[in-house]
N, C-alpha and C positions, 0 to 999 in steps of 0.2 A: 572683534575681528575673527576670533576662532569660530564664533557662531555662524557668521556669514560664509566663511570658507568651508566649514564642515557641511553645511546644508547643500552647498553647491556640489561638494564631493559626493554626498549621500545620494543625490538625485542622478548622479552620473556614473557611480562606481560600478554598477552591475554590467552595463554594456561596455564601459571603458575598460574595466579589468578583463572582461572576456577577450577583447582584442589583444591584450597584453599576455594573457595566460594561455590562450589556445595556440598551440604550436603549428597546427595545420588547419587549413580552411575546411577540409573534409569534403565529403561527397554530398552533392545536392542533386541526387539522381532522378531518373524517370522510370523507376520500377518499384514493384512491391517487395522490396528487400531493404535491409539496413546494412550498408557496407561497413566494414570494420572501422573506417575512418569517418563515419558519420559524425557530424557536429550537431549537437542538440541545442535548442534555444535557451538562452539565458534571459529570463524575464525581469521586469522591474521588481525591486524588492518590496515586500509587504510593508505597509505603513508602520506596523509594530516593530519591524527590524530597524527601520529608519529612526524611529523614536528611541529605540534602545541604544543604538550606536551614539546618537546625540547625547543621551543621558550618561552613558559611560565616558564619553569624551569630557563632559562637564565635570565628572568626578575624577578626571585624570587617570582613568583606567584604560590606558591606551592599548595595551595588549588585548584586553578583552573586547574592546571596541573593534580592533582589527580582526579578531577571530569571527565576530558576528558578521562584520562586513565581508570577509572572505567567504563565509558560508553563502552569502547572497551572490557571489560570482560564479556559483556552480549551477549548471542547468537544472531547472525544476519544472514540474508539470503545472499547467494551468487548469484549475478546477472550474467546471461549469455545473453549478448546483441548483440553479433556479432561473427565474426570469421569463419574460414573455418570449415568444419566438423572435420578435423583432430585436429585443435586447440581447438575447444570446447570439443571434446572427451578427450583431454589431461587434460583440466581444470576440467571436471567432475571426471575423474579418480583420480586426485590428491586430490580433495576435499573429495571423498569417502574414499580414503586411510587414510586421516587425521581423518575422522569420525570413521573409523574402529579402529584406534589406540586409540581414545578418548572414544570409546564405546558410541557414540552419533549419533543422527539423524540429517542429514543436510537438510536445506531448500534451494532449487534451484528455482530461479525466471527466467523463460524463457521469454525474452523480445526482440523478433526478428521478430515479425509478419510483413509481408509486409504492408507498409503504416501506421506504428504505430504512435500514438499520432496525427493523422490527419495532419502530417507534421509540427507540432508545435515545442515546445522547445526540445522535445525528439525524433524528427523525425529520421527516419532511418528504419532499418529492412531489411529482406531478399528481394532480387530483385523481386522474383515471387514465385508462389506456389511451383513449382518444386524444386527450391533452398531451400525453407523453409522446405519442406518435407525431403530433404536429410539431412539438418541440424538436424531436429528432430530425424531421424533415427540414427544419430551418437550419440546423447545423450542417446536415449533408449538403444543402444548397450553398451554404456559405463556404464550405471547404472546396467545392468544385473539383478541380484537377490538381490542387496543390498537395504536396507530400506532407502527411501528418500521421502521427501515432495516436491511436485512440485506445485509452484504457476505459473499457466500457463497464460502468456500474460496479465498483468494488462491493463485495459482500452479497451481490444479488443472486449468485448461484450457490455459493457456499452457505448462505444464510437465507434459504427459501422461506416463504410464509409458513410452510409446514414445520419449520424448525423454531418458530418464534414463540411457541407456547401460548398462542392466542386462545381465548375462550371460544369454543365452537358454537356456543349459543349466540355469540355476537358477531363472529367472523366466519364466513363460509371459506374454510381453510383450503379445501380442495380446489375451489374456484379461484381463490387468490393465488394459489400455486400455479394453476394452469395459466392464469393471466400473466404471471411473471415470465413464463416461458414465451408466451405470445409477444410480450413487450421486448424481450431480449432478441427473439427471432426477427422481429420487425426492425429493430435498431441495427442489428447486424447486416441484414439485407440492404437496408437503405444506405448505410455508411460504406459497406464494402463495394457498393456500386461505383464509388469514386475510384478513378484509375490509379491513384497513388495513396489511398487511405488504407492504413494497416490497422485492423481492428483486433483487439485482444480481449478475451472473455475472462471472467472472474473464476479463479480456482482456489480462493482462500489462502491458506498457507500450510506449511508442513506439520503444524500441530493442531490441525482442525479436522476436516473431513478426511476419511481414509481414501486411499488411492482409488479403489473400485467405485466408491460412492461418487467422488467428484468426476471421475472419468465418464461415468454413466450420465451424470447431470450435464457435463459439457457436450456430450453427444446429443442429448435432447435439445440443448440450447443452440446447436448448429455449428459446433466447433469445426466441422469439415469445411465450412464456408468461410471461416475466420482465418486471420493470419496466425492466430495461436491463442494462448491464454497467459495470464499473469498471476503472480503470487506475492505474498508478503506485504501487500499495501497496508500502510499504517501499522506494520508490525515489526518485530525485532529479531526474527530468526536469522541465524548465520547463513552466509551464502552457501556453505557446504551442504547444509540441511535442505535449503530450498532447491538448489540445482539438482540434488539427488532425487528429492521428492518429485520435482517437475519432470525429470527424466522418466521416472516410473509412470507418471500419469500419461506421458506420451507413449511409453511402451504399452500400457494397458489399453489405450485407445487403439493402437495398432493391433495388439493381440486379439481384441474383441471384434475387429473388422477384417480379419484375415480368414478366408474360407478354406483353411487347411483341413485335410482329412474329412472332407465332406461338409465343412462349415459348422461342426458341432460347437465351436466357440463363438460364432457370430452373435454379437449382442450380449455375451455372457461376461460382462465386466466384473461380476462378483467373484470370478475365479482368480482374479489378480491378487498377488501378495501386496502388502502395504507397509507403512511405517508402524503399524500396530500388530501385524500378523504375517507370519510366513510358516508354511508347513515344515520348513527345513530347520527351524530353530526359533528360540524365543527372541522377539524383537521389542526393543524399548524405544519409544518415540523420542526420548530425551538422551539417548546414547547412540550416536551414529556408528559406533564400532559394532553394534549388534545388527546394523542394517545389512551386513554382508549376507545374511540369510535371505533377505528379500532380493538382493542382487543375484544370488545364486538361483532363486526361483525363476527370475526372468531369463537368465542365461540358459536354463534348462527347458523353458517352455515357449519362448518366442517363435521357434521354428522359422518359417519363411517370412514372418511379419517384420516389417521395417518401420520403425517409428519416424514419422514425418511432421508431427505437430510441434510447432515452435512455442517458445515462451519468453516472458520477461520476468525480472525479479526487482522488486523495490528495495533499494539499499539506503534509503534516506536516513534510517535511524537504527541500523543493525550493526554498527561498528564494533560494539562490545557484546553483541548477542543478547539473548533474553535475560530478564531479571531472575536471579536465583534468590527467592524470598527466604530461603532457609538461613541466610545470614542474619536475619532479624531474630532468630532463635538464640543467638549468641549474645554475650555481653557487648555493649552495655544495655541492649534492648530487652533481652530475656523474654521474648514474646512466646506465649503458649502455642501448642500445636494447632489449635483451632484458628488462631490468628494467621499462622503461617499458611494454613490451607486456603483461607480466604484470599490472602495476598497472592498466593500462587495462581489461584483462579482468575485474579484480576491483574495479572502481570502484563496484560496487553494495554493497560490504561495508564498512560503517563508514568512509566517506570523511570526512576532516576539513573543517571550514570550509564546511559546506553551508547551514546556517541554516534556521530555521522558515519556512514559506511562508504563503500566503494563509490568513487565518482562515476557519474553516468558515462557509459561507453558501450559501443556496439562491438568492440574488440574483446570478446569474452573468453575465447579459447575453448568454448564448448559449442559444438556444431548446432544444436537446437536452441541454445540460449541466445536470443537475438540481441539482448541488451540488459545491462544493469541501469536502472533509472532511479532518480529521486522523484517518486510519485507523490507521496505524502509531503506536504510542506513542512520542513523542519522548523520547529518553534511554535507551531499551532497545537493547541491543546486537544487531547482526545476527548475531553469532557470533564465534568465535575466528578473526578474520581474520589469517591468518599464512601463512608459506611452507609450512608443513605442510599447510594446507588448499588450497594452490594459488592463492590470491588475492593473495599478496604475494611479492615478491622484493626483494633488496637487495644491493648491492655494498658491504660494510662497509669495504673498503679505500679506497673513494672518499669515503665519508662515514660518520662515526660520532660519537657524543657520549659524554662520561664517564658511566659507569653502564650503557651499553648492553651487551648480552651479547657475549661474545667467543668462545664455543664454538658449533660448528655445531648442536648439539642445542638450545641455548637460543635461538639465532637463528631456528630453525625455527618456534618458537611465539611469536615476538616480532613486534609490529606497528611498523615503523619510522615509519609515517606519524603515529602517536600517541606513540611512544616508550614503550609499555607492552605488556603482554600483555592483549589484549582480553578482556572477560568473555564467557561463553558466551551463546548466543542467548537473548534474553528477559531477561537479567539487566541491572540498572541500570548504566549506563556514565556515571559522573559527569562525566568530562572531555568526553564528547560532548554530554551534556545541557546543560552550561554553554555550550559552544561553539555549539550550535544556538540557544540563547537570545540569545547575544551577536551572532550573525550573522543574526538574524531579518530577514526582508524581507516585509512591512513591519516596522519596528522595534517591539519591545515597549515601549520607553520613548522619549518624544519627544527 
């Protein structure tokens, strides 16, 4: 009896709970803006979430089952990662039909750029520029005049082919980088032609490219024709860091496009202060208290420039902020400095105890911040985060547990932070999914 009832609930809970939990219908407007009361689309739960809730219920773990279920009642983005033009068109149309029935705004993540993720955990993408442009055309045609938020190609600008460390004897790096801008420019132009399509470009996150670098790249990618840019997708930085960084990026774009004093600063993004440097004082990217020196630089140098470039922040997994790997230097782990250094460098990859973040909303209280969104699907793995991939290290002589691997080969593919072999990128990671729900900030349950 439980099994039949629970399956019925699991197939209905996302849309049903949405109707119960949303206190306002929100705006289903006819303009290229997101009103503060915008209602974002709640999609069907991933099969991994359904299976996990069923499993938890069978084990009588009712609170944990409820937490995972509640996670799936929160609006999340739909990722378009591959498929033929016909297939992706069908997916877009079905998503938009659901959004129209629910009077909600869908968020579509386009993630099919050629050479995506530098061939790493999320490698793939369209075969070439022509194939990609055809794919984009199919999406633009399917959207037509319906309102939609487009998160265009995460990592595509913050992680250009020139950043990938390719062997120049096998990859024409300059051509691949030029092609990347061609692809983004084409997608932006095609999609922004939609009367209600809001396109946001990739700006990485606050612990990646310096403000001047990403501002210049956004300008080359066509940010002036976009709705704005996005940050923190699939990452864990706190809202305060992201919104401050994003504000500076918008400031820098305005600064370098303002013809004040004869236009000496036109195109000179490199003059801008950043999360790494200000001429007014030492800035630490990990200590927002020091960012006052960069704030002061913009206060002193903006002149008549007025920032107008808007942005989005992914809050799907930043409830507790980024992982502080230094905790593993303490008892009982007692890991050496070399291990801590590697763990810190890999803290973007399936870090434990991070928590779901701010619920999606367009009522942000920050004029240029259009919305907090759950872009990355909570519960999906970042990849096989292990020593073999270079994002984990561990001294098993200092700390181990019963059942942990004892051979070098097995340890190379093991994640000691979770005590398991992590699933491949995009696969459901039940331990992480439950942990995110348990550590949510704000909490899912009172």
